[in-house]
C-alpha positions as CSV (number, residue, x, y, z in Angstrom):
1,M,51.8,69.5,-30.5
2,T,54.6,70.4,-28.4
3,P,57.9,69.0,-28.8
4,P,59.4,65.9,-26.6
5,G,61.1,67.4,-23.7
6,K,59.8,70.9,-23.8
7,L,56.7,71.2,-20.7
8,L,53.7,72.9,-21.3
9,P,53.3,76.4,-20.1
10,L,51.6,76.6,-16.7
11,T,48.2,78.3,-16.8
12,R,46.5,79.6,-13.9
13,S,43.3,76.5,-14.6
14,L,46.2,73.8,-13.8
15,L,47.2,75.0,-10.7
16,P,45.7,76.0,-7.5
17,P,45.6,80.1,-6.4
18,S,48.2,79.4,-3.5
19,V,50.8,77.4,-5.0
20,P,53.8,79.6,-6.3
21,P,54.4,79.0,-10.6
22,S,57.5,77.0,-10.2
23,L,55.3,74.2,-8.2
24,T,52.8,71.8,-9.0
25,G,50.9,69.2,-8.0
26,R,47.2,67.8,-6.8
27,R,45.8,68.6,-3.5
28,Q,45.4,65.0,-0.5
29,R,41.5,65.1,-0.1
30,P,41.5,63.1,3.2
31,S,38.7,61.1,4.1
32,P,35.7,62.4,6.2
33,A,36.5,60.5,8.9
34,H,40.0,61.5,9.5
35,A,39.9,65.4,7.9
36,R,40.4,66.6,11.7
37,D,43.2,64.4,12.6
38,L,45.4,64.9,9.9
39,P,48.0,66.9,9.4
40,P,47.7,69.4,6.9
41,P,48.6,68.9,3.5
42,V,52.2,69.1,1.9
43,W,52.8,70.2,-1.8
44,L,55.1,68.6,-3.5
45,P,56.8,69.5,-6.9
46,H,56.7,67.5,-9.9
47,R,57.7,66.9,-13.7
48,L,54.3,67.3,-15.9
49,H,53.9,64.7,-17.9
50,A,55.6,64.3,-21.4
51,H,51.9,64.5,-23.1
52,G,50.8,67.6,-20.8
53,R,48.9,65.8,-17.8
54,L,49.2,65.9,-14.2
55,P,50.8,62.9,-12.7
56,P,48.4,61.3,-10.9
57,P,48.3,61.5,-6.8
58,A,51.0,60.5,-4.1
59,P,50.1,57.2,-2.5
60,P,48.9,57.5,0.5
61,L,50.8,58.2,3.8
62,P,52.4,54.9,5.5
63,F,51.5,55.6,9.0
64,A,48.6,56.3,10.8
65,P,46.9,59.2,11.4
66,P,48.9,61.0,14.2
67,R,47.0,60.5,17.6
68,R,47.6,63.1,20.6
69,L,50.9,62.5,22.3
70,A,51.6,62.8,26.3
71,R,54.0,65.5,26.2
72,P,57.4,65.4,28.5
73,P,57.5,65.3,31.9
74,F,59.8,68.3,31.7
75,L,57.2,70.3,29.6
76,A,53.9,69.3,31.3
77,S,53.8,71.7,34.0
78,A,54.6,74.6,31.7
79,L,52.9,73.9,27.8
80,P,49.5,74.8,27.7
81,A,47.3,71.5,26.5
82,A,47.8,71.2,22.7
83,S,48.5,67.8,20.2
84,T,51.8,67.5,19.5
85,G,51.2,64.8,15.9
86,G,54.1,65.2,14.4
87,G,57.9,66.8,15.4
88,G,57.1,70.2,14.0
89,E,54.0,70.6,15.6
90,G,55.7,69.8,18.9
91,Q,58.6,72.4,18.2
92,A,56.2,74.5,17.1
93,V,54.0,74.1,20.6
94,L,57.8,75.3,22.8
95,A,58.7,77.6,20.3
96,E,55.4,79.2,21.6
97,F,55.9,78.4,24.7
98,L,59.1,79.8,25.2
99,T,58.4,83.2,23.5
100,S,55.3,83.4,25.0
101,E,54.7,86.4,27.8
102,R,54.3,84.9,30.9
103,V,57.7,83.4,30.8
104,K,59.5,86.5,29.9
105,V,57.3,87.5,33.1
106,A,59.1,84.6,34.9
107,A,62.4,85.1,33.5
108,M,62.6,88.8,34.6
109,L,61.9,87.8,38.3
110,G,64.5,85.6,38.1
111,L,67.2,87.8,37.2
112,A,65.3,91.0,39.4
113,L,65.8,87.8,42.5
114,A,69.1,87.6,40.8
115,L,70.5,91.1,41.9
116,C,68.6,91.4,44.9
117,N,70.7,88.3,46.3
118,A,73.6,89.2,44.4
119,D,73.6,92.9,46.4
120,R,72.9,91.3,49.4
121,V,75.5,88.3,49.4
122,V,78.3,91.1,48.5
123,M,78.7,91.5,52.5
124,S,79.2,87.5,52.8
125,V,82.6,87.5,50.5
126,A,83.6,91.3,51.8
127,I,83.3,90.6,55.7
128,V,86.7,88.8,55.5
129,P,88.9,91.7,54.2
130,L,86.6,94.4,56.0
131,S,87.2,92.1,59.0
132,Q,91.0,91.9,58.1
133,A,91.3,95.9,57.7
134,Y,89.3,97.2,60.7
135,G,89.8,94.3,63.7
136,W,86.2,92.8,63.6
137,T,85.6,90.2,65.5
138,P,82.9,88.1,64.8
139,S,80.7,89.2,67.0
140,F,80.7,92.7,65.7
141,A,81.4,91.4,61.7
142,G,77.7,89.6,62.3
143,V,76.1,92.9,63.6
144,V,77.7,94.3,60.9
145,Q,75.9,91.2,58.5
146,S,72.4,91.4,60.0
147,S,71.9,95.7,59.2
148,F,70.6,94.6,55.9
149,L,68.5,92.3,58.0
150,W,67.6,95.5,60.2
151,G,65.7,97.2,57.1
152,Y,64.1,93.9,56.3
153,L,62.6,93.5,59.4
154,V,59.3,95.6,58.7
155,S,59.2,95.9,54.9
156,P,57.8,93.3,53.7
157,I,54.4,93.9,55.5
158,I,54.3,97.3,53.9
159,G,55.9,96.1,50.8
160,G,53.1,93.1,50.9
161,A,50.4,95.8,51.5
162,L,51.6,97.8,48.6
163,V,51.5,95.2,46.2
164,D,48.3,94.1,47.0
165,Y,47.0,97.3,46.2
166,Y,48.7,99.1,43.3
167,G,50.7,95.5,42.1
168,G,53.7,93.4,41.7
169,K,54.9,95.7,38.4
170,R,55.1,98.9,40.1
171,V,56.1,98.1,43.2
172,M,59.2,95.3,41.9
173,A,60.2,98.8,39.5
174,Y,60.8,101.5,42.8
175,G,62.0,98.4,45.1
176,V,64.7,97.7,42.6
177,A,65.6,101.3,41.8
178,L,65.9,101.7,45.5
179,W,67.4,98.8,46.6
180,S,70.1,99.4,43.3
181,L,70.8,103.0,44.2
182,A,71.5,101.8,48.0
183,T,74.3,99.4,46.9
184,F,75.9,101.7,43.8
185,L,76.6,103.9,46.9
186,S,77.7,102.0,49.5
187,P,81.3,103.1,48.5
188,W,80.6,106.4,48.8
189,A,79.0,105.8,52.2
190,A,81.8,102.9,53.9
191,A,84.5,106.5,52.8
192,R,82.5,109.0,55.6
193,S,81.7,106.5,58.3
194,L,80.7,103.2,58.9
195,W,77.7,104.3,60.6
196,L,76.5,105.7,57.1
197,F,77.9,102.3,55.6
198,L,75.3,100.5,57.9
199,A,72.7,103.0,57.4
200,T,73.2,101.6,52.7
201,R,73.0,98.2,54.2
202,V,69.7,99.1,56.1
203,L,68.2,101.2,53.0
204,L,69.1,97.8,51.1
205,G,67.0,95.7,53.2
206,M,63.9,98.1,53.5
207,A,63.8,98.2,49.1
208,E,64.6,94.4,49.2
209,G,61.4,93.3,51.5
210,V,59.6,93.9,48.7
211,A,61.1,91.7,46.1
212,L,59.2,88.0,47.1
213,P,55.8,90.0,47.8
214,S,56.0,91.3,44.3
215,M,57.4,88.1,42.8
216,N,54.0,86.0,44.1
217,N,51.9,88.4,43.1
218,M,52.9,88.6,39.4
219,V,52.4,84.6,39.6
220,L,49.4,84.9,40.8
221,R,48.3,87.6,37.9
222,W,49.9,85.2,35.2
223,F,49.5,82.0,35.9
224,P,46.9,79.7,36.1
225,H,47.3,77.4,39.4
226,T,48.7,74.4,37.3
227,E,51.9,76.1,36.6
228,R,52.5,78.3,39.3
229,S,55.0,76.2,41.6
230,S,57.0,75.6,38.2
231,A,56.6,79.5,37.6
232,V,58.1,80.4,41.3
233,G,60.7,77.7,40.9
234,I,62.3,79.6,37.6
235,A,62.3,83.0,39.5
236,M,63.8,80.9,43.0
237,A,66.2,80.0,40.3
238,G,67.2,83.7,39.6
239,F,67.4,84.0,43.5
240,Q,69.8,81.4,44.1
241,L,72.0,81.5,41.6
242,G,72.3,85.3,42.7
243,N,74.0,83.8,45.7
244,T,76.5,82.2,43.3
245,I,76.9,85.2,41.0
246,G,77.9,87.3,44.0
247,L,79.8,84.2,45.5
248,L,81.9,83.4,42.7
249,L,82.4,87.1,40.9
250,S,82.6,89.2,43.7
251,P,86.7,88.0,44.8
252,I,87.5,88.1,41.3
253,I,86.1,91.7,41.2
254,M,87.5,92.9,44.4
255,S,90.9,91.7,42.9
256,R,90.7,94.2,40.3
257,A,88.6,96.8,41.3
258,G,89.0,96.4,45.2
259,I,86.5,95.8,47.8
260,F,83.5,97.9,46.5
261,G,83.8,97.1,43.2
262,P,81.0,94.6,42.8
263,F,78.8,97.1,45.0
264,V,79.4,99.4,42.5
265,I,79.0,97.1,39.2
266,F,75.9,95.3,40.6
267,G,74.1,98.9,41.2
268,L,74.0,99.3,37.5
269,F,73.1,96.3,36.7
270,G,70.0,96.8,38.9
271,F,69.2,100.4,36.8
272,L,69.6,98.9,33.7
273,W,67.1,96.0,35.0
274,V,64.2,98.1,36.1
275,L,64.4,99.9,32.7
276,V,63.6,96.8,30.6
277,W,61.4,95.5,33.4
278,I,58.6,98.9,32.8
279,S,59.5,98.9,29.1
280,A,58.7,95.5,28.3
281,I,56.6,93.8,31.0
282,S,53.0,94.6,32.0
283,G,50.9,94.1,35.5
284,T,48.6,91.5,34.4
285,P,47.9,89.4,30.8
286,A,45.1,91.9,29.6
287,E,47.4,94.8,29.8
288,N,49.6,93.5,27.6
289,T,49.5,94.3,23.8
290,Q,51.9,91.5,22.7
291,I,50.1,88.4,24.3
292,S,48.1,86.2,21.9
293,A,44.8,85.6,22.3
294,H,45.4,82.0,22.8
295,E,47.6,83.0,25.6
296,L,45.4,85.1,27.0
297,D,42.6,82.7,27.2
298,Y,44.7,79.9,28.4
299,I,46.2,81.9,31.5
300,T,42.6,83.4,32.3
301,R,40.7,79.2,32.2
302,G,43.8,78.3,34.2
303,R,43.7,80.6,37.3
304,K,41.0,81.2,39.6
305,L,40.5,85.0,39.4
306,V,40.4,87.0,42.9
307,K,37.9,90.0,42.4
308,T,38.9,93.6,41.5
309,Q,38.5,95.9,44.3
310,T,37.5,99.6,43.1
311,G,39.4,102.4,44.3
312,S,37.3,103.6,47.1
313,E,37.1,99.8,48.0
314,K,40.9,99.8,48.6
315,L,40.8,103.0,50.3
316,R,38.6,101.8,52.5
317,K,40.0,97.7,53.1
318,V,42.9,97.7,56.1
319,P,44.0,93.7,55.9
320,P,42.5,91.7,58.5
321,F,45.4,91.4,60.9
322,S,43.8,89.7,63.7
323,K,41.6,87.4,61.5
324,L,45.1,86.5,59.8
325,L,46.9,85.6,62.7
326,S,43.5,83.7,64.4
327,K,44.3,80.7,61.8
328,S,46.5,77.6,62.1
329,P,47.5,77.9,58.5
330,T,49.0,81.5,59.1
331,W,51.0,80.1,62.0
332,A,52.4,77.3,60.0
333,L,53.2,79.3,57.1
334,I,55.4,81.9,59.8
335,S,56.4,78.9,61.1
336,A,58.2,77.9,58.2
337,N,59.1,81.1,56.6
338,A,61.2,81.6,60.0
339,M,62.7,78.6,59.7
340,H,63.8,78.6,56.5
341,S,65.0,82.3,56.6
342,W,67.2,81.1,59.7
343,G,68.8,78.6,57.8
344,Y,69.0,80.2,54.8
345,F,70.8,83.5,56.2
346,V,72.8,81.5,59.1
347,I,74.3,79.5,55.6
348,L,74.1,82.5,53.3
349,S,76.4,84.8,55.7
350,W,78.7,82.3,57.6
351,M,79.8,79.4,55.3
352,P,82.5,81.1,53.6
353,V,83.8,82.7,57.0
354,Y,83.1,78.8,58.0
355,F,85.6,77.3,55.6
356,K,88.1,79.4,56.0
357,T,88.4,79.1,59.9
358,I,87.9,75.6,59.9
359,Y,89.4,74.2,56.6
360,H,91.9,77.8,56.3
361,V,91.2,78.0,52.5
362,N,91.8,81.4,50.8
363,L,89.2,83.6,50.1
364,R,88.7,82.9,46.4
365,E,88.1,79.2,47.0
366,A,86.2,79.5,50.1
367,A,83.9,81.6,47.7
368,W,83.7,78.5,45.5
369,F,83.1,76.2,48.1
370,S,80.0,78.2,49.1
371,A,78.7,79.2,45.9
372,L,78.5,75.2,44.6
373,P,75.4,75.0,46.9
374,W,73.3,77.3,45.1
375,V,73.5,76.9,41.8
376,M,72.2,72.8,43.3
377,M,69.4,75.0,44.8
378,A,68.8,77.1,41.6
379,V,68.3,73.4,39.6
380,L,66.1,71.6,42.7
381,G,64.3,74.0,42.8
382,Y,62.6,74.5,39.6
383,V,62.8,70.5,39.3
384,A,60.3,70.4,42.7
385,G,58.5,72.7,40.8
386,V,58.2,70.2,38.1
387,V,57.3,67.8,40.7
388,S,54.7,69.6,42.4
389,D,52.8,70.7,39.7
390,T,52.7,66.6,38.1
391,L,51.1,65.6,41.6
392,I,48.8,68.3,41.4
393,R,47.5,67.4,38.0
394,N,47.6,63.7,38.7
395,G,45.3,64.2,41.6
396,T,46.9,64.4,44.8
397,S,45.6,67.1,46.6
398,I,47.1,70.4,47.6
399,T,47.4,70.0,50.9
400,L,49.3,67.0,50.5
401,T,51.5,68.3,48.0
402,R,52.9,71.5,50.1
403,K,53.5,68.8,52.8
404,I,55.2,66.2,51.0
405,M,57.4,69.2,49.2
406,Q,57.8,71.2,52.4
407,T,59.0,67.6,54.2
408,I,61.5,67.3,51.8
409,G,62.6,70.9,52.2
410,F,63.2,70.8,56.1
411,V,64.1,67.1,56.8
412,G,67.0,67.0,53.8
413,P,68.6,69.9,55.3
414,G,68.6,69.1,58.9
415,V,70.2,65.3,58.2
416,A,72.4,67.2,55.9
417,L,73.5,69.4,58.3
418,F,74.6,66.1,60.7
419,G,77.0,65.2,57.5
420,L,78.3,68.6,57.6
421,N,79.6,68.7,61.0
422,A,80.9,65.2,60.7
423,A,83.1,66.1,57.7
424,N,86.9,66.4,58.0
425,N,88.1,68.0,54.6
426,P,86.1,71.3,52.5
427,I,85.3,68.5,49.9
428,T,83.1,66.3,52.2
429,A,82.1,69.4,53.8
430,S,81.0,71.2,50.2
431,A,79.3,68.2,49.3
432,W,77.0,68.2,52.3
433,L,76.3,71.4,52.4
434,T,75.3,71.0,48.7
435,I,72.6,68.3,49.8
436,A,71.6,70.6,52.3
437,V,71.1,73.4,50.4
438,G,69.5,71.5,47.5
439,L,66.6,69.9,48.8
440,K,65.9,72.9,51.0
441,S,64.8,74.0,47.7
442,F,61.7,72.0,47.7
443,G,60.3,74.1,50.6
444,H,59.8,76.9,48.0
445,S,56.9,74.6,46.0
446,G,55.8,74.1,50.1
447,F,54.8,77.2,51.8
448,L,56.1,79.8,49.3
449,V,53.1,78.9,46.7
450,N,51.0,78.2,49.6
451,L,50.9,81.6,50.4
452,Q,48.7,82.1,47.0
453,E,46.4,79.2,47.2
454,I,45.1,80.3,51.5
455,A,44.6,83.8,50.8
456,P,45.1,85.1,47.1
457,Q,43.2,88.3,47.8
458,Y,46.4,89.5,50.8
459,A,49.1,87.0,49.6
460,G,51.6,90.1,49.6
461,V,50.4,90.8,53.1
462,L,50.4,87.7,54.3
463,H,53.8,86.6,52.9
464,G,55.1,90.2,54.7
465,M,53.5,88.9,58.1
466,S,55.7,85.9,57.5
467,N,58.7,87.5,56.1
468,T,58.9,89.4,59.0
469,A,58.8,86.3,61.1
470,G,61.5,84.8,59.2
471,T,63.5,88.1,59.3
472,F,63.3,88.3,62.9
473,A,64.4,84.6,63.1
474,A,67.7,85.1,60.6
475,I,68.9,87.8,62.6
476,L,69.2,86.3,65.7
477,G,70.2,83.0,63.8
478,T,72.9,85.4,62.3
479,V,73.5,87.3,65.4
480,G,73.3,84.2,67.1
481,A,76.3,82.0,65.2
482,G,79.0,84.9,65.7
483,F,78.3,85.2,69.6
484,F,78.3,81.1,69.7
485,V,81.7,81.1,67.6
486,D,82.7,83.1,70.1
487,R,82.3,81.8,73.1
488,M,82.2,78.5,71.8
489,G,84.9,78.2,69.1
490,S,82.7,76.3,66.5
491,F,80.2,76.1,64.4
492,R,79.2,72.6,65.3
493,G,77.4,73.1,68.0
494,F,75.3,75.8,66.2
495,L,75.1,73.6,63.2
496,I,73.1,70.7,65.2
497,L,70.5,73.4,66.8
498,T,69.7,74.3,63.6
499,S,69.0,70.6,63.0
500,V,66.9,70.6,65.9
501,L,65.2,73.3,64.5
502,Y,64.3,71.7,60.7
503,F,63.1,68.9,62.5
504,S,60.4,70.6,64.8
505,S,59.4,73.1,62.1
506,T,58.5,69.9,59.7
507,L,56.4,68.6,62.8
508,F,54.6,72.5,63.2
509,W,54.0,72.4,59.5
510,D,52.5,69.0,58.7
511,I,50.0,69.4,61.3
512,F,49.1,72.6,60.8
513,A,49.2,73.6,56.8
514,T,46.6,73.1,54.1
515,G,46.5,73.6,50.8
516,E,42.8,75.3,50.5
517,R,42.0,78.7,50.7
518,V,40.6,79.8,54.2
519,D,38.0,82.8,54.9
520,F,40.2,85.4,56.2
521,D,36.8,88.0,55.3
522,G,34.3,85.5,57.6
523,T,32.4,85.6,54.6
524,G,31.6,81.5,54.6
């Protein structure tokens, strides 16, 4: 007989094999009706009865079997369909999503686009001390700023074709390496001649022309159609944060390392990004060795696959430019991209100068006033993506969704620029500019995603064609703003012109755009 107060030895017959020797208890057996719905059983430690018997089973749980809960709105477009019964399981689903391979792809794309914009926006800050040092007029400063766009003019078409052939991973790696080299070499070039310095800006533009087509290609390969707007929102948030980083850090770096300090630092960060990209990211989910079977199946089932061409077919296949240009949805995309680029580059290139000349603030304050809108654009760009994906999942047609998003992205800035014209102090002006740039981000869930929908097999080259039209518009807007200020002595008239163009482009988009796949090959 066992002495009082002494526990019986734990034998293998008393314990399930999976329970550690220090724990005892009895497995709860759910009724057959709820066997599939109940969460996994939990083993609880108990003291053994003084007479050597295990305690009776624990009373039933005081709640009903968990039902499937709706996912929070901010995760609805990002998480795969899964039961979230219990907080622990919901957290597990969230953790799985945040550590998924497709999120890593979106994050790396966002970093690449952040570097892309940081490298180009440095000139928007450096142009002020450079103009003072070399006595450049606003007209010539506009020419210098537009030198980036000279290289950007044709490279999106070539880059888009390369992306369709080689895939976004490889082309993006070469593009970031090349534009980082151009940025890094800018101080060396500037020390020798103005023309050599301009050549590095042209090279920067040529290399950055592949960034957005590569991003679109990777999103098409890695994300189902119900997540693409959110994925583009994440990537483009990085794009806009690059503006903020460049505008805010450049004056600080210049004050300590000279005018060309930011060029060197941002160039080095680009080289580091390339090393991470080529070692950690794969071109398609099927090529990734770290992806789970669940995520691979989720991506495959949730996206419309484009038939892969063989090497010989690729060599013979030339993009049908004439057929692409014969369809009105193509011209809707070209028009939208042109207007988007006009407004984008005018604001990006001239706002520091605008705040300095109109409100007489110093360079660092001008950079702050000019940077705040890009933070708003990054935030609202992701919000627009979530809203867009939610509309589609709830039954709104893709065509109507794209038209709603693009209308907000054009009418909003058009109205806000009128408010900017009426502002009488820098704080009010910055508020109106923030509204204009923030609402402009809704266009990322309009024309930018639409490229993948109407022609997934030609998304790269179609993006390149529309980007080239956008570059023409950006050059015209950037140089035209400088000449307009020279002749009229004010930005106000040019801002009114930009508003009118926004409204006209909205009308054209709403008439001719579509979210359905367009037959560019004449097969049906």
